[in-house]
C-alpha positions as CSV (number, residue, x, y, z in Angstrom):
1,M,172.2,134.1,295.7
2,N,174.5,135.6,293.0
3,P,178.1,135.5,294.4
4,L,180.8,137.9,293.2
5,I,184.4,136.9,293.7
6,R,187.4,139.4,293.6
7,L,190.9,138.0,292.7
8,I,194.1,140.0,293.2
9,E,195.3,138.5,289.9
10,C,194.7,135.6,287.6
11,E,195.7,134.4,284.1
12,S,192.2,134.5,282.7
13,T,188.9,135.2,284.5
14,N,187.1,133.0,281.9
15,S,189.3,130.0,283.0
16,E,189.3,130.8,286.7
17,I,185.5,131.0,287.0
18,L,185.3,127.3,286.1
19,N,186.4,126.6,289.7
20,Y,183.2,128.2,291.1
21,L,180.5,126.3,289.2
22,D,179.8,123.4,291.5
23,N,176.9,124.9,293.3
24,L,175.5,127.0,290.4
25,S,172.0,125.9,289.4
26,D,170.2,129.1,289.0
27,G,171.2,132.8,289.2
28,I,174.7,133.8,288.2
29,V,178.3,133.8,289.6
30,S,180.8,136.5,288.6
31,L,184.5,136.9,289.1
32,Y,186.8,139.8,288.4
33,T,190.3,141.1,288.8
34,G,192.3,144.2,288.0
35,N,195.4,142.2,287.0
36,Q,194.7,139.5,284.3
37,T,197.9,138.1,282.9
38,K,196.8,135.9,280.0
39,G,193.4,137.1,279.0
40,R,191.9,135.7,275.8
41,G,189.4,137.3,273.3
42,Q,187.1,136.1,270.6
43,Y,188.5,133.4,268.3
44,G,191.8,133.0,270.2
45,N,192.8,136.7,270.2
46,V,194.8,137.9,273.2
47,W,193.4,140.6,275.5
48,Q,196.0,142.7,277.2
49,S,195.1,144.9,280.2
50,G,197.0,147.4,282.3
51,K,197.4,146.4,286.0
52,E,194.7,147.8,288.2
53,L,193.7,150.3,285.5
54,N,191.2,148.0,283.7
55,L,188.7,145.4,284.6
56,S,188.7,141.8,283.6
57,F,185.3,140.3,284.4
58,S,183.6,137.0,283.8
59,M,180.1,135.7,284.6
60,A,178.7,132.2,284.4
61,V,175.1,131.1,284.1
62,C,173.5,127.7,283.5
63,C,172.3,127.4,279.9
64,K,169.0,125.9,281.1
65,S,168.2,129.2,282.8
66,I,168.5,131.1,279.5
67,S,165.5,130.9,277.1
68,I,167.1,132.7,274.1
69,S,169.4,131.2,271.3
70,D,173.2,131.0,271.6
71,I,173.6,133.8,269.1
72,A,171.1,136.0,270.9
73,F,172.8,135.4,274.2
74,N,176.1,136.5,272.7
75,F,174.6,139.8,271.5
76,H,172.5,140.1,274.7
77,T,175.7,140.4,276.8
78,A,177.0,143.1,274.4
79,V,173.7,145.0,274.6
80,L,173.6,144.9,278.4
81,T,177.3,145.9,278.8
82,R,176.7,148.8,276.4
83,E,173.7,150.0,278.3
84,F,175.5,149.8,281.6
85,I,178.6,151.8,280.5
86,D,176.4,154.3,278.7
87,K,174.5,155.0,281.9
88,L,177.5,155.2,284.2
89,S,179.6,157.3,281.9
90,E,176.8,159.4,280.4
91,E,178.6,158.9,277.1
92,Y,177.3,157.2,273.9
93,V,178.6,153.7,273.4
94,A,178.3,151.8,270.2
95,I,178.6,148.0,269.5
96,K,181.1,147.1,266.9
97,W,180.2,143.7,265.4
98,P,180.8,141.2,266.6
99,N,182.2,141.8,270.1
100,D,183.7,145.2,270.7
101,L,182.3,148.4,272.4
102,I,183.3,151.8,271.0
103,M,183.2,155.2,272.7
104,K,184.1,158.3,270.6
105,N,185.7,156.1,267.9
106,K,187.9,154.2,270.4
107,K,187.6,150.6,271.5
108,I,187.0,150.5,275.3
109,A,185.9,146.9,275.7
110,G,186.1,143.5,274.2
111,L,183.7,140.6,274.9
112,L,183.8,136.9,274.7
113,V,181.1,134.3,275.2
114,E,181.9,130.6,275.5
115,K,179.6,127.6,276.0
116,I,181.1,124.8,278.0
117,K,180.0,121.5,279.4
118,L,181.2,120.5,282.9
119,N,179.9,117.6,284.9
120,N,177.1,117.0,282.5
121,R,175.8,120.5,282.8
122,E,176.1,123.3,280.2
123,Y,177.1,126.8,281.0
124,Y,177.6,130.2,279.3
125,I,180.8,131.9,280.3
126,F,180.7,135.6,279.5
127,G,184.0,137.4,279.7
128,V,184.7,141.1,279.1
129,G,187.7,143.3,279.4
130,I,186.8,146.9,280.0
131,N,189.4,149.7,279.9
132,L,188.5,151.9,282.9
133,L,191.3,154.2,283.8
134,Q,194.2,153.6,281.3
135,V,195.2,156.7,279.2
136,D,198.5,155.5,277.6
137,F,197.9,152.8,275.0
138,G,201.3,153.2,273.2
139,T,200.9,152.2,269.5
140,L,197.3,150.9,269.9
141,T,195.8,154.0,268.3
142,S,192.3,152.5,268.2
143,A,192.1,151.8,271.9
144,G,190.7,154.1,274.6
145,S,189.2,153.8,278.1
146,I,186.0,155.1,279.8
147,Y,188.2,157.7,281.5
148,S,190.1,158.8,278.4
149,Q,186.9,159.1,276.3
150,S,184.5,160.5,278.8
151,G,186.5,162.0,281.7
152,V,184.6,159.8,284.2
153,K,186.8,157.9,286.7
154,L,185.3,154.6,287.7
155,E,187.2,152.5,290.3
156,I,187.4,148.7,289.6
157,D,185.6,147.5,292.7
158,Y,182.7,149.9,292.3
159,F,182.3,149.2,288.6
160,A,182.4,145.4,289.1
161,N,179.9,145.4,291.9
162,E,177.4,147.6,290.1
163,F,177.9,145.6,286.8
164,H,177.4,142.3,288.6
165,Q,174.1,143.6,290.1
166,Y,173.0,144.9,286.7
167,L,173.6,141.6,285.1
168,S,171.8,139.8,287.9
169,N,168.8,142.0,287.3
170,H,168.7,141.8,283.5
171,I,170.5,138.8,282.1
172,F,167.3,136.6,282.2
173,N,164.9,139.2,280.8
174,A,165.1,139.3,277.0
175,N,163.9,137.7,273.8
176,D,165.7,137.2,270.5
177,K,163.9,139.9,268.5
178,E,164.4,142.6,271.2
179,I,168.1,141.8,271.4
180,L,168.6,142.0,267.7
181,N,166.7,145.2,267.4
182,S,168.9,146.8,270.2
183,L,172.1,145.5,268.6
184,N,171.2,147.0,265.2
185,H,170.1,150.3,266.8
186,F,173.5,150.8,268.4
187,L,175.6,149.2,265.7
188,F,178.8,151.0,265.1
189,R,179.1,152.7,261.6
190,K,175.6,151.5,260.6
191,N,174.3,153.4,257.5
192,K,177.6,155.2,257.1
193,I,180.2,154.9,254.3
194,S,183.1,153.0,255.7
195,V,186.2,151.3,254.4
196,F,186.5,147.5,254.7
197,E,189.3,145.1,254.1
198,I,188.2,141.9,252.4
199,N,190.7,139.3,251.1
200,N,193.6,141.8,251.4
201,S,191.9,144.4,249.3
202,R,190.0,147.5,250.4
203,Q,186.5,148.6,249.4
204,N,184.0,151.2,250.4
205,G,180.7,150.0,251.8
206,I,177.8,150.6,254.1
207,I,176.8,148.4,257.0
208,T,173.1,147.8,256.8
209,K,172.4,145.3,259.7
210,V,173.3,142.2,261.6
211,D,170.8,139.4,260.5
212,N,169.1,136.7,262.6
213,D,172.0,134.3,262.1
214,G,174.5,136.9,263.4
215,F,176.0,137.7,260.0
216,L,177.0,141.3,259.1
217,E,175.3,142.6,256.0
218,I,177.3,145.2,254.0
219,E,176.3,147.0,250.8
220,L,179.7,147.1,249.0
221,E,180.5,149.7,246.4
222,K,181.7,147.0,243.9
223,D,180.2,143.8,245.0
224,G,176.7,144.8,246.2
225,L,175.0,143.4,249.3
226,K,177.1,140.7,251.0
227,K,177.0,138.8,254.3
228,F,180.1,138.2,256.4
229,T,181.0,136.1,259.4
230,Y,183.9,137.1,261.7
231,K,187.4,137.4,260.3
232,E,186.0,137.5,256.7
233,V,185.9,141.3,256.8
234,K,187.7,144.0,258.8
235,L,186.2,147.4,259.4
236,L,188.8,150.2,259.2
237,Y,188.2,153.2,261.3
């Protein structure tokens, strides 16, 4: 059994789902809302979402049920979410390292994976905020939604139910090598000249790949091939 819970609103789905782990031994449990008031993103960033325009979704699974590494699981969730949105919208979706999804050069989703220990059991908590129907993002010029970028209207309940089923069917079926290959195949701005901000200065470079340890490799115009972890480099687009 893989339960899916719908909340009218909550502060953070990644926090709220911790209340539903008592009977989770195998399979997954998911929780979602159209009104998240205090969402959080990767490395403490804040995720803001329009009320009933966008989806805040979290899934929990026991770590013992997952046979891949922590890094691979993080990328696995990105690959699966990318695949699902691509199929539903019929629009190409790219993965922007380390945790964003891009459609037509706009960010439509941000992902977060946390590993927690509760009552002597370890869990992965996968959270994602997906812009479904919002069209006005104010000054956030890099943001978009599935609707604004593809013209496809996807209602929150329909999307959440289909996504939950997709994760139930695919979250356990992967290996590290296949995940990394998929990630690199759909990597945003790969093999294209881009502008990066490093230590408050800008430099041209080309993303070559994400390596086995999750580092981003960039061939820089001045400094040659370098590896970066999150927050050491910013891709400007």
